[in-house]
N, CA, C, O and the ligand as a Tripos MOL2 file, in Angstrom:
@<TRIPOS>MOLECULE
protein
  265   263    67     0     0
PROTEIN
NO_CHARGES

@<TRIPOS>ATOM
      1 N         -58.3890  -12.1570  -52.1980 N.3       1 MET1
      2 CA        -57.3140  -13.0820  -52.5350 C.3       1 MET1
      3 C         -57.8480  -14.4720  -52.8410 C.2       1 MET1
      4 O         -57.6780  -15.4120  -52.0650 O.2       1 MET1
      5 N         -58.4780  -14.5730  -53.9590 N.am      2 ALA2
      6 CA        -59.0480  -15.8680  -54.2980 C.3       2 ALA2
      7 C         -58.4930  -16.3560  -55.6290 C.2       2 ALA2
      8 O         -59.1700  -17.0250  -56.4100 O.2       2 ALA2
      9 N         -57.2840  -16.0100  -55.8460 N.am      3 ASP3
     10 CA        -56.6730  -16.4350  -57.0930 C.3       3 ASP3
     11 C         -56.2910  -17.9040  -57.0350 C.2       3 ASP3
     12 O         -55.4530  -18.3180  -56.2340 O.2       3 ASP3
     13 N         -56.9050  -18.6530  -57.8730 N.am      4 ALA4
     14 CA        -56.6460  -20.0900  -57.8530 C.3       4 ALA4
     15 C         -55.6120  -20.4750  -58.8980 C.2       4 ALA4
     16 O         -55.0560  -21.5730  -58.8730 O.2       4 ALA4
     17 N         -55.3710  -19.5620  -59.8020 N.am      5 LYS5
     18 CA        -54.4300  -19.8800  -60.8830 C.3       5 LYS5
     19 C         -53.0900  -19.1750  -60.6900 C.2       5 LYS5
     20 O         -52.3430  -18.9450  -61.6410 O.2       5 LYS5
     21 N         -52.8190  -18.8540  -59.4780 N.am      6 VAL6
     22 CA        -51.5540  -18.1750  -59.2170 C.3       6 VAL6
     23 C         -50.3910  -19.1370  -59.3450 C.2       6 VAL6
     24 O         -50.3150  -20.1600  -58.6650 O.2       6 VAL6
     25 N         -49.5140  -18.7810  -60.2150 N.am      7 THR7
     26 CA        -48.3320  -19.6350  -60.3840 C.3       7 THR7
     27 C         -47.0810  -18.8180  -60.1040 C.2       7 THR7
     28 O         -47.0810  -17.5900  -60.1930 O.2       7 THR7
     29 N         -46.0690  -19.4970  -59.7820 N.am      8 ARG8
     30 CA        -44.8210  -18.7990  -59.5010 C.3       8 ARG8
     31 C         -44.1310  -18.3860  -60.7940 C.2       8 ARG8
     32 O         -43.5090  -19.1980  -61.4780 O.2       8 ARG8
     33 N         -44.2550  -17.1220  -61.1040 N.am      9 LEU9
     34 CA        -43.6190  -16.6510  -62.3210 C.3       9 LEU9
     35 C         -42.1260  -16.4400  -62.1030 C.2       9 LEU9
     36 O         -41.2980  -16.7560  -62.9580 O.2       9 LEU9
     37 N         -41.8150  -15.9080  -60.9550 N.am     10 ARG10
     38 CA        -40.3940  -15.7000  -60.6820 C.3      10 ARG10
     39 C         -39.9390  -16.6060  -59.5420 C.2      10 ARG10
     40 O         -40.6990  -16.9060  -58.6210 O.2      10 ARG10
     41 N         -38.7110  -17.0240  -59.6280 N.am     11 PRO11
     42 CA        -38.1740  -17.8900  -58.5770 C.3      11 PRO11
     43 C         -38.0840  -17.1450  -57.2520 C.2      11 PRO11
     44 O         -37.7640  -15.9570  -57.2020 O.2      11 PRO11
     45 N         -38.3670  -17.8580  -56.2090 N.am     12 VAL12
     46 CA        -38.2900  -17.2560  -54.8900 C.3      12 VAL12
     47 C         -36.8450  -17.1320  -54.4590 C.2      12 VAL12
     48 O         -36.1060  -18.1140  -54.3790 O.2      12 VAL12
     49 N         -36.4760  -15.9330  -54.1930 N.am     13 ARG13
     50 CA        -35.0950  -15.7200  -53.7550 C.3      13 ARG13
     51 C         -34.9740  -16.0300  -52.2740 C.2      13 ARG13
     52 O         -35.8530  -15.7190  -51.4700 O.2      13 ARG13
     53 N         -33.8770  -16.6420  -51.9530 N.am     14 PRO14
     54 CA        -33.6680  -16.9900  -50.5510 C.3      14 PRO14
     55 C         -33.3880  -15.7570  -49.7190 C.2      14 PRO14
     56 O         -32.8370  -14.7690  -50.2050 O.2      14 PRO14
     57 N         -33.7700  -15.8300  -48.4800 N.am     15 CYS15
     58 CA        -33.5140  -14.7470  -47.5480 C.3      15 CYS15
     59 C         -32.0000  -14.5760  -47.3970 C.2      15 CYS15
     60 O         -31.2950  -15.5440  -47.1120 O.2      15 CYS15
     61 N         -31.5060  -13.3700  -47.5850 N.am     16 PRO16
     62 CA        -30.0640  -13.1190  -47.4890 C.3      16 PRO16
     63 C         -29.5220  -13.3390  -46.0860 C.2      16 PRO16
     64 O         -28.3090  -13.4240  -45.8900 O.2      16 PRO16
     65 N         -30.3960  -13.4290  -45.1330 N.am     17 ILE17
     66 CA        -29.9600  -13.5960  -43.7530 C.3      17 ILE17
     67 C         -29.8700  -15.0570  -43.3630 C.2      17 ILE17
     68 O         -28.8390  -15.5140  -42.8680 O.2      17 ILE17
     69 N         -30.9420  -15.7840  -43.5840 N.am     18 CYS18
     70 CA        -30.9360  -17.1720  -43.1280 C.3      18 CYS18
     71 C         -31.0360  -18.1680  -44.2760 C.2      18 CYS18
     72 O         -30.8270  -19.3660  -44.0860 O.2      18 CYS18
     73 N         -31.3560  -17.6690  -45.4660 N.am     19 GLY19
     74 CA        -31.3840  -18.5600  -46.6050 C.3      19 GLY19
     75 C         -32.7360  -19.2040  -46.8730 C.2      19 GLY19
     76 O         -32.8960  -19.9630  -47.8280 O.2      19 GLY19
     77 N         -33.6940  -18.8980  -46.0330 N.am     20 LYS20
     78 CA        -35.0250  -19.4450  -46.2570 C.3      20 LYS20
     79 C         -35.7050  -18.6690  -47.3800 C.2      20 LYS20
     80 O         -35.3280  -17.5370  -47.6830 O.2      20 LYS20
     81 N         -36.6960  -19.2810  -47.9830 N.am     21 PRO21
     82 CA        -37.4290  -18.5840  -49.0450 C.3      21 PRO21
     83 C         -38.0340  -17.2930  -48.5080 C.2      21 PRO21
     84 O         -38.6530  -17.2760  -47.4430 O.2      21 PRO21
     85 N         -37.8460  -16.2200  -49.2590 N.am     22 SER22
     86 CA        -38.3650  -14.9420  -48.8030 C.3      22 SER22
     87 C         -39.8790  -14.8800  -48.9890 C.2      22 SER22
     88 O         -40.4630  -15.5970  -49.8010 O.2      22 SER22
     89 N         -40.4730  -14.0130  -48.2220 N.am     23 THR23
     90 CA        -41.9170  -13.8470  -48.3290 C.3      23 THR23
     91 C         -42.2200  -12.4830  -48.9170 C.2      23 THR23
     92 O         -41.4100  -11.5590  -48.8490 O.2      23 THR23
     93 N         -43.3980  -12.3830  -49.4900 N.am     24 GLN24
     94 CA        -43.7630  -11.1260  -50.1280 C.3      24 GLN24
     95 C         -43.8820  -10.0080  -49.1000 C.2      24 GLN24
     96 O         -43.5690   -8.8500  -49.3790 O.2      24 GLN24
     97 N         -44.3280  -10.3660  -47.9410 N.am     25 ALA25
     98 CA        -44.5430   -9.3750  -46.8970 C.3      25 ALA25
     99 C         -43.2490   -8.7450  -46.4160 C.2      25 ALA25
    100 O         -43.2000   -7.5650  -46.0710 O.2      25 ALA25
    101 N         -42.2130   -9.5520  -46.4000 N.am     26 PHE26
    102 CA        -40.9400   -9.0460  -45.8710 C.3      26 PHE26
    103 C         -39.8340   -9.0790  -46.9030 C.2      26 PHE26
    104 O         -38.6520   -9.0280  -46.5630 O.2      26 PHE26
    105 N         -40.2170   -9.1640  -48.1530 N.am     27 HIS27
    106 CA        -39.2450   -9.1920  -49.2350 C.3      27 HIS27
    107 C         -38.1370   -8.1690  -49.0160 C.2      27 HIS27
    108 O         -38.4300   -7.0370  -48.6300 O.2      27 HIS27
    109 N         -36.9040   -8.5180  -49.2430 N.am     28 PRO28
    110 CA        -36.4680   -9.8290  -49.7370 C.3      28 PRO28
    111 C         -36.1320  -10.8000  -48.6180 C.2      28 PRO28
    112 O         -35.4000  -11.7700  -48.8150 O.2      28 PRO28
    113 N         -36.6630  -10.5320  -47.4780 N.am     29 PHE29
    114 CA        -36.3830  -11.4170  -46.3450 C.3      29 PHE29
    115 C         -37.5320  -12.3790  -46.1120 C.2      29 PHE29
    116 O         -38.5820  -12.2840  -46.7470 O.2      29 PHE29
    117 N         -37.3190  -13.2930  -45.2030 N.am     30 CYS30
    118 CA        -38.3380  -14.2950  -44.9570 C.3      30 CYS30
    119 C         -39.2370  -13.8790  -43.8050 C.2      30 CYS30
    120 O         -40.3500  -14.3810  -43.6500 O.2      30 CYS30
    121 N         -38.7350  -12.9550  -43.0020 N.am     31 SER31
    122 CA        -39.5240  -12.5590  -41.8520 C.3      31 SER31
    123 C         -39.0730  -11.1920  -41.3520 C.2      31 SER31
    124 O         -38.0260  -10.6810  -41.7510 O.2      31 SER31
    125 N         -39.8680  -10.6230  -40.4880 N.am     32 ALA32
    126 CA        -39.5240   -9.3110  -39.9530 C.3      32 ALA32
    127 C         -38.2280   -9.3980  -39.1610 C.2      32 ALA32
    128 O         -37.4530   -8.4440  -39.0880 O.2      32 ALA32
    129 N         -38.0210  -10.5360  -38.5880 N.am     33 ARG33
    130 CA        -36.8190  -10.7270  -37.7900 C.3      33 ARG33
    131 C         -35.5620  -10.5800  -38.6460 C.2      33 ARG33
    132 O         -34.6280   -9.8610  -38.2920 O.2      33 ARG33
    133 N         -35.5660  -11.2700  -39.7630 N.am     34 CYS34
    134 CA        -34.4050  -11.2030  -40.6350 C.3      34 CYS34
    135 C         -34.2660   -9.8000  -41.2210 C.2      34 CYS34
    136 O         -33.1520   -9.3040  -41.3900 O.2      34 CYS34
    137 N         -35.3680   -9.1760  -41.5220 N.am     35 ALA35
    138 CA        -35.3210   -7.8220  -42.0520 C.3      35 ALA35
    139 C         -34.6970   -6.9030  -41.0190 C.2      35 ALA35
    140 O         -33.9270   -6.0040  -41.3580 O.2      35 ALA35
    141 N         -35.0240   -7.1290  -39.7880 N.am     36 ASP36
    142 CA        -34.4940   -6.3210  -38.7050 C.3      36 ASP36
    143 C         -33.0000   -6.5630  -38.5310 C.2      36 ASP36
    144 O         -32.2250   -5.6350  -38.2960 O.2      36 ASP36
    145 N         -32.6250   -7.7970  -38.6500 N.am     37 ILE37
    146 CA        -31.2100   -8.1550  -38.5340 C.3      37 ILE37
    147 C         -30.4130   -7.4520  -39.6130 C.2      37 ILE37
    148 O         -29.3450   -6.8930  -39.3640 O.2      37 ILE37
    149 N         -30.9530   -7.4920  -40.8090 N.am     38 ASP38
    150 CA        -30.2450   -6.8680  -41.9140 C.3      38 ASP38
    151 C         -30.1780   -5.3700  -41.7090 C.2      38 ASP38
    152 O         -29.1630   -4.7360  -41.9940 O.2      38 ASP38
    153 N         -31.2550   -4.8170  -41.2160 N.am     39 LEU39
    154 CA        -31.2950   -3.3840  -40.9750 C.3      39 LEU39
    155 C         -30.2280   -2.9920  -39.9720 C.2      39 LEU39
    156 O         -29.5160   -2.0050  -40.1590 O.2      39 LEU39
    157 N         -30.1260   -3.7520  -38.9340 N.am     40 ASN40
    158 CA        -29.1320   -3.4710  -37.9050 C.3      40 ASN40
    159 C         -27.7200   -3.5660  -38.4690 C.2      40 ASN40
    160 O         -26.8470   -2.7590  -38.1480 O.2      40 ASN40
    161 N         -27.5230   -4.5470  -39.2950 N.am     41 ARG41
    162 CA        -26.2050   -4.6990  -39.9030 C.3      41 ARG41
    163 C         -25.8950   -3.4860  -40.7480 C.2      41 ARG41
    164 O         -24.8010   -2.9240  -40.7070 O.2      41 ARG41
    165 N         -26.8900   -3.1060  -41.5090 N.am     42 TRP42
    166 CA        -26.7240   -1.9770  -42.4150 C.3      42 TRP42
    167 C         -26.4180   -0.7120  -41.6330 C.2      42 TRP42
    168 O         -25.4850    0.0220  -41.9560 O.2      42 TRP42
    169 N         -27.1990   -0.4710  -40.6220 N.am     43 LEU43
    170 CA        -27.0020    0.7280  -39.8140 C.3      43 LEU43
    171 C         -25.6360    0.7000  -39.1450 C.2      43 LEU43
    172 O         -24.9260    1.7040  -39.1020 O.2      43 LEU43
    173 N         -25.2950   -0.4380  -38.6400 N.am     44 THR44
    174 CA        -24.0010   -0.5690  -37.9670 C.3      44 THR44
    175 C         -22.8700   -0.2280  -38.9150 C.2      44 THR44
    176 O         -21.9240    0.4680  -38.5470 O.2      44 THR44
    177 N         -22.9730   -0.7210  -40.1310 N.am     45 GLY45
    178 CA        -21.9230   -0.4690  -41.0950 C.3      45 GLY45
    179 C         -21.9400    0.9720  -41.5790 C.2      45 GLY45
    180 O         -20.8920    1.5730  -41.8160 O.2      45 GLY45
    181 N         -23.1340    1.5150  -41.7230 N.am     46 ALA46
    182 CA        -23.2680    2.8650  -42.2420 C.3      46 ALA46
    183 C         -22.7480    3.9010  -41.2540 C.2      46 ALA46
    184 O         -22.0830    4.8670  -41.6280 O.2      46 ALA46
    185 N         -23.0600    3.6810  -40.0230 N.am     47 TYR47
    186 CA        -22.6430    4.6500  -39.0180 C.3      47 TYR47
    187 C         -21.2580    4.3680  -38.4580 C.2      47 TYR47
    188 O         -20.6840    5.1840  -37.7380 O.2      47 TYR47
    189 N         -20.7380    3.2140  -38.7970 N.am     48 ALA48
    190 CA        -19.3910    2.8650  -38.3610 C.3      48 ALA48
    191 C         -19.1650    3.2360  -36.9100 C.2      48 ALA48
    192 O         -18.3980    4.1420  -36.5830 O.2      48 ALA48
    193 N         -19.8430    2.5200  -36.0700 N.am     49 ILE49
    194 CA        -19.7420    2.7960  -34.6400 C.3      49 ILE49
    195 C         -18.2760    2.8660  -34.1870 C.2      49 ILE49
    196 O         -17.4910    1.9630  -34.4780 O.2      49 ILE49
    197 N         -17.9220    3.9090  -33.4970 N.am     50 PRO50
    198 CA        -16.5460    4.0780  -33.0120 C.3      50 PRO50
    199 C         -16.1680    2.9920  -32.0220 C.2      50 PRO50
    200 O         -17.0230    2.4340  -31.3340 O.2      50 PRO50
    201 N         -14.9200    2.7100  -31.9600 N.am     51 GLU51
    202 CA        -14.4450    1.6770  -31.0590 C.3      51 GLU51
    203 C         -14.5820    2.1290  -29.6110 C.2      51 GLU51
    204 O         -13.9840    3.1160  -29.1830 O.2      51 GLU51
    205 N         -15.3720    1.3930  -28.8920 N.am     52 GLU52
    206 CA        -15.5730    1.7820  -27.5090 C.3      52 GLU52
    207 C         -14.8780    0.8390  -26.5410 C.2      52 GLU52
    208 O         -15.1910    0.7940  -25.3510 O.2      52 GLU52
    209 N         -13.9580    0.1120  -27.0620 N.am     53 ALA53
    210 CA        -13.2080   -0.8030  -26.2050 C.3      53 ALA53
    211 C         -14.1610   -1.5820  -25.3020 C.2      53 ALA53
    212 O         -13.9440   -1.7350  -24.1000 O.2      53 ALA53
    213 N         -15.2150   -2.0600  -25.9320 N.am     54 ASP54
    214 CA        -16.2220   -2.7520  -25.1290 C.3      54 ASP54
    215 C         -16.0390   -4.2500  -25.2950 C.2      54 ASP54
    216 O         -16.7250   -4.8900  -26.0920 O.2      54 ASP54
    217 N         -15.1440   -4.7770  -24.5640 N.am     55 GLU55
    218 CA        -14.8560   -6.1880  -24.7180 C.3      55 GLU55
    219 C         -15.2290   -6.9840  -23.4670 C.2      55 GLU55
    220 O         -14.3950   -7.6120  -22.8140 O.2      55 GLU55
    221 N         -16.4850   -6.9230  -23.1820 N.am     56 GLU56
    222 CA        -16.9360   -7.6520  -21.9950 C.3      56 GLU56
    223 C         -17.7810   -8.8670  -22.3860 C.2      56 GLU56
    224 O         -17.8530   -9.8650  -21.6680 O.2      56 GLU56
    225 N         -18.4070   -8.7420  -23.5340 N.am     57 SER57
    226 CA        -19.2400   -9.8520  -23.9700 C.3      57 SER57
    227 C         -18.6080  -10.6050  -25.1270 C.2      57 SER57
    228 O         -19.2830  -11.3140  -25.8740 O.2      57 SER57
    229 N         -17.3150  -10.4390  -25.2580 N.am     58 GLY58
    230 CA        -16.6400  -11.1470  -26.3220 C.3      58 GLY58
    231 C         -17.0930  -10.6500  -27.6780 C.2      58 GLY58
    232 O         -17.3700   -9.4640  -27.8590 O.2      58 GLY58
    233 N         -17.1640  -11.5560  -28.6190 N.am     59 LYS59
    234 CA        -17.5330  -11.1520  -29.9710 C.3      59 LYS59
    235 C         -18.9310  -11.6050  -30.3270 C.2      59 LYS59
    236 O         -19.4240  -12.6100  -29.8180 O.2      59 LYS59
    237 N         -19.5450  -10.8680  -31.1870 N.am     60 GLN60
    238 CA        -20.8420  -11.2700  -31.6920 C.3      60 GLN60
    239 C         -20.7870  -11.2430  -33.2060 C.2      60 GLN60
    240 O         -21.3040  -10.3530  -33.8820 O.2      60 GLN60
    241 N         -20.1410  -12.2530  -33.6780 N.am     61 ASP61
    242 CA        -19.9230  -12.2980  -35.1100 C.3      61 ASP61
    243 C         -21.2000  -12.5960  -35.8740 C.2      61 ASP61
    244 O         -21.8090  -11.7120  -36.4760 O.2      61 ASP61
    245 N         -21.5800  -13.8280  -35.8350 N.am     62 GLU62
    246 CA        -22.8030  -14.1860  -36.5330 C.3      62 GLU62
    247 C         -23.8690  -14.6490  -35.5560 C.2      62 GLU62
    248 O         -23.6130  -15.4770  -34.6820 O.2      62 GLU62
    249 N         -25.0290  -14.1210  -35.7100 N.am     63 GLY63
    250 CA        -26.1070  -14.5160  -34.8320 C.3      63 GLY63
    251 C         -26.5480  -15.9210  -35.1430 C.2      63 GLY63
    252 O         -27.6390  -16.1560  -35.6620 O.2      63 GLY63
    253 N         -25.6950  -16.8300  -34.8210 N.am     64 GLY64
    254 CA        -26.0120  -18.2160  -35.1360 C.3      64 GLY64
    255 C         -27.0400  -18.8000  -34.1980 C.2      64 GLY64
    256 O         -26.8110  -19.8120  -33.5350 O.2      64 GLY64
    257 N         -28.1620  -18.1450  -34.1590 N.am     65 GLU65
    258 CA        -29.2010  -18.6460  -33.2440 C.3      65 GLU65
    259 C         -30.1490  -19.5630  -33.9900 C.2      65 GLU65
    260 O         -30.5040  -19.3000  -35.1390 O.2      65 GLU65
    261 N         -30.5330  -20.5730  -33.3770 N.am     66 ASP66
    262 CA        -31.4050  -21.5170  -34.0520 C.3      66 ASP66
    263 C         -32.8360  -21.3120  -33.6520 C.2      66 ASP66
    264 O         -33.7180  -22.0270  -34.1270 O.2      66 ASP66
    265 ZN        -34.6080  -15.1680  -43.0520 Zn       67 ZN67
@<TRIPOS>BOND
     1     1     2 1
     2     2     3 1
     3     3     4 2
     4     3     5 am
     5     5     6 1
     6     6     7 1
     7     7     8 2
     8     7     9 am
     9     9    10 1
    10    10    11 1
    11    11    12 2
    12    11    13 am
    13    13    14 1
    14    14    15 1
    15    15    16 2
    16    15    17 am
    17    17    18 1
    18    18    19 1
    19    19    20 2
    20    19    21 am
    21    21    22 1
    22    22    23 1
    23    23    24 2
    24    23    25 am
    25    25    26 1
    26    26    27 1
    27    27    28 2
    28    27    29 am
    29    29    30 1
    30    30    31 1
    31    31    32 2
    32    31    33 am
    33    33    34 1
    34    34    35 1
    35    35    36 2
    36    35    37 am
    37    37    38 1
    38    38    39 1
    39    39    40 2
    40    39    41 am
    41    41    42 1
    42    42    43 1
    43    43    44 2
    44    43    45 am
    45    45    46 1
    46    46    47 1
    47    47    48 2
    48    47    49 am
    49    49    50 1
    50    50    51 1
    51    51    52 2
    52    51    53 am
    53    53    54 1
    54    54    55 1
    55    55    56 2
    56    55    57 am
    57    57    58 1
    58    58    59 1
    59    59    60 2
    60    59    61 am
    61    61    62 1
    62    62    63 1
    63    63    64 2
    64    63    65 am
    65    65    66 1
    66    66    67 1
    67    67    68 2
    68    67    69 am
    69    69    70 1
    70    70    71 1
    71    71    72 2
    72    71    73 am
    73    73    74 1
    74    74    75 1
    75    75    76 2
    76    75    77 am
    77    77    78 1
    78    78    79 1
    79    79    80 2
    80    79    81 am
    81    81    82 1
    82    82    83 1
    83    83    84 2
    84    83    85 am
    85    85    86 1
    86    86    87 1
    87    87    88 2
    88    87    89 am
    89    89    90 1
    90    90    91 1
    91    91    92 2
    92    91    93 am
    93    93    94 1
    94    94    95 1
    95    95    96 2
    96    95    97 am
    97    97    98 1
    98    98    99 1
    99    99   100 2
   100    99   101 am
   101   101   102 1
   102   102   103 1
   103   103   104 2
   104   103   105 am
   105   105   106 1
   106   106   107 1
   107   107   108 2
   108   107   109 am
   109   109   110 1
   110   110   111 1
   111   111   112 2
   112   111   113 am
   113   113   114 1
   114   114   115 1
   115   115   116 2
   116   115   117 am
   117   117   118 1
   118   118   119 1
   119   119   120 2
   120   119   121 am
   121   121   122 1
   122   122   123 1
   123   123   124 2
   124   123   125 am
   125   125   126 1
   126   126   127 1
   127   127   128 2
   128   127   129 am
   129   129   130 1
   130   130   131 1
   131   131   132 2
   132   131   133 am
   133   133   134 1
   134   134   135 1
   135   135   136 2
   136   135   137 am
   137   137   138 1
   138   138   139 1
   139   139   140 2
   140   139   141 am
   141   141   142 1
   142   142   143 1
   143   143   144 2
   144   143   145 am
   145   145   146 1
   146   146   147 1
   147   147   148 2
   148   147   149 am
   149   149   150 1
   150   150   151 1
   151   151   152 2
   152   151   153 am
   153   153   154 1
   154   154   155 1
   155   155   156 2
   156   155   157 am
   157   157   158 1
   158   158   159 1
   159   159   160 2
   160   159   161 am
   161   161   162 1
   162   162   163 1
   163   163   164 2
   164   163   165 am
   165   165   166 1
   166   166   167 1
   167   167   168 2
   168   167   169 am
   169   169   170 1
   170   170   171 1
   171   171   172 2
   172   171   173 am
   173   173   174 1
   174   174   175 1
   175   175   176 2
   176   175   177 am
   177   177   178 1
   178   178   179 1
   179   179   180 2
   180   179   181 am
   181   181   182 1
   182   182   183 1
   183   183   184 2
   184   183   185 am
   185   185   186 1
   186   186   187 1
   187   187   188 2
   188   187   189 am
   189   189   190 1
   190   190   191 1
   191   191   192 2
   192   191   193 am
   193   193   194 1
   194   194   195 1
   195   195   196 2
   196   195   197 am
   197   197   198 1
   198   198   199 1
   199   199   200 2
   200   199   201 am
   201   201   202 1
   202   202   203 1
   203   203   204 2
   204   203   205 am
   205   205   206 1
   206   206   207 1
   207   207   208 2
   208   207   209 am
   209   209   210 1
   210   210   211 1
   211   211   212 2
   212   211   213 am
   213   213   214 1
   214   214   215 1
   215   215   216 2
   216   215   217 am
   217   217   218 1
   218   218   219 1
   219   219   220 2
   220   219   221 am
   221   221   222 1
   222   222   223 1
   223   223   224 2
   224   223   225 am
   225   225   226 1
   226   226   227 1
   227   227   228 2
   228   227   229 am
   229   229   230 1
   230   230   231 1
   231   231   232 2
   232   231   233 am
   233   233   234 1
   234   234   235 1
   235   235   236 2
   236   235   237 am
   237   237   238 1
   238   238   239 1
   239   239   240 2
   240   239   241 am
   241   241   242 1
   242   242   243 1
   243   243   244 2
   244   243   245 am
   245   245   246 1
   246   246   247 1
   247   247   248 2
   248   247   249 am
   249   249   250 1
   250   250   251 1
   251   251   252 2
   252   251   253 am
   253   253   254 1
   254   254   255 1
   255   255   256 2
   256   255   257 am
   257   257   258 1
   258   258   259 1
   259   259   260 2
   260   259   261 am
   261   261   262 1
   262   262   263 1
   263   263   264 2
@<TRIPOS>SUBSTRUCTURE
     1 MET1         2 RESIDUE 1 A MET
     2 ALA2         6 RESIDUE 1 A ALA
     3 ASP3        10 RESIDUE 1 A ASP
     4 ALA4        14 RESIDUE 1 A ALA
     5 LYS5        18 RESIDUE 1 A LYS
     6 VAL6        22 RESIDUE 1 A VAL
     7 THR7        26 RESIDUE 1 A THR
     8 ARG8        30 RESIDUE 1 A ARG
     9 LEU9        34 RESIDUE 1 A LEU
    10 ARG10       38 RESIDUE 1 A ARG
    11 PRO11       42 RESIDUE 1 A PRO
    12 VAL12       46 RESIDUE 1 A VAL
    13 ARG13       50 RESIDUE 1 A ARG
    14 PRO14       54 RESIDUE 1 A PRO
    15 CYS15       58 RESIDUE 1 A CYS
    16 PRO16       62 RESIDUE 1 A PRO
    17 ILE17       66 RESIDUE 1 A ILE
    18 CYS18       70 RESIDUE 1 A CYS
    19 GLY19       74 RESIDUE 1 A GLY
    20 LYS20       78 RESIDUE 1 A LYS
    21 PRO21       82 RESIDUE 1 A PRO
    22 SER22       86 RESIDUE 1 A SER
    23 THR23       90 RESIDUE 1 A THR
    24 GLN24       94 RESIDUE 1 A GLN
    25 ALA25       98 RESIDUE 1 A ALA
    26 PHE26      102 RESIDUE 1 A PHE
    27 HIS27      106 RESIDUE 1 A HIS
    28 PRO28      110 RESIDUE 1 A PRO
    29 PHE29      114 RESIDUE 1 A PHE
    30 CYS30      118 RESIDUE 1 A CYS
    31 SER31      122 RESIDUE 1 A SER
    32 ALA32      126 RESIDUE 1 A ALA
    33 ARG33      130 RESIDUE 1 A ARG
    34 CYS34      134 RESIDUE 1 A CYS
    35 ALA35      138 RESIDUE 1 A ALA
    36 ASP36      142 RESIDUE 1 A ASP
    37 ILE37      146 RESIDUE 1 A ILE
    38 ASP38      150 RESIDUE 1 A ASP
    39 LEU39      154 RESIDUE 1 A LEU
    40 ASN40      158 RESIDUE 1 A ASN
    41 ARG41      162 RESIDUE 1 A ARG
    42 TRP42      166 RESIDUE 1 A TRP
    43 LEU43      170 RESIDUE 1 A LEU
    44 THR44      174 RESIDUE 1 A THR
    45 GLY45      178 RESIDUE 1 A GLY
    46 ALA46      182 RESIDUE 1 A ALA
    47 TYR47      186 RESIDUE 1 A TYR
    48 ALA48      190 RESIDUE 1 A ALA
    49 ILE49      194 RESIDUE 1 A ILE
    50 PRO50      198 RESIDUE 1 A PRO
    51 GLU51      202 RESIDUE 1 A GLU
    52 GLU52      206 RESIDUE 1 A GLU
    53 ALA53      210 RESIDUE 1 A ALA
    54 ASP54      214 RESIDUE 1 A ASP
    55 GLU55      218 RESIDUE 1 A GLU
    56 GLU56      222 RESIDUE 1 A GLU
    57 SER57      226 RESIDUE 1 A SER
    58 GLY58      230 RESIDUE 1 A GLY
    59 LYS59      234 RESIDUE 1 A LYS
    60 GLN60      238 RESIDUE 1 A GLN
    61 ASP61      242 RESIDUE 1 A ASP
    62 GLU62      246 RESIDUE 1 A GLU
    63 GLY63      250 RESIDUE 1 A GLY
    64 GLY64      254 RESIDUE 1 A GLY
    65 GLU65      258 RESIDUE 1 A GLU
    66 ASP66      262 RESIDUE 1 A ASP
    67 ZN67       265 GROUP 0 **** ****
């Protein structure tokens, strides 16, 4: 990896999870964490977890963690 003339041919797309610039390693996410978050969301939606009347921890809408 000694390319000195590497230029950005394509615009960096923001991470769909947090909005940070995505990285090649975790494209289209910025990190493994965001990729994991998206995966979980996807799985959750795909499997449509049945309602388990589990209302002890309130809601977990957006992982607004900083
Ligand atoms: Zn991200």
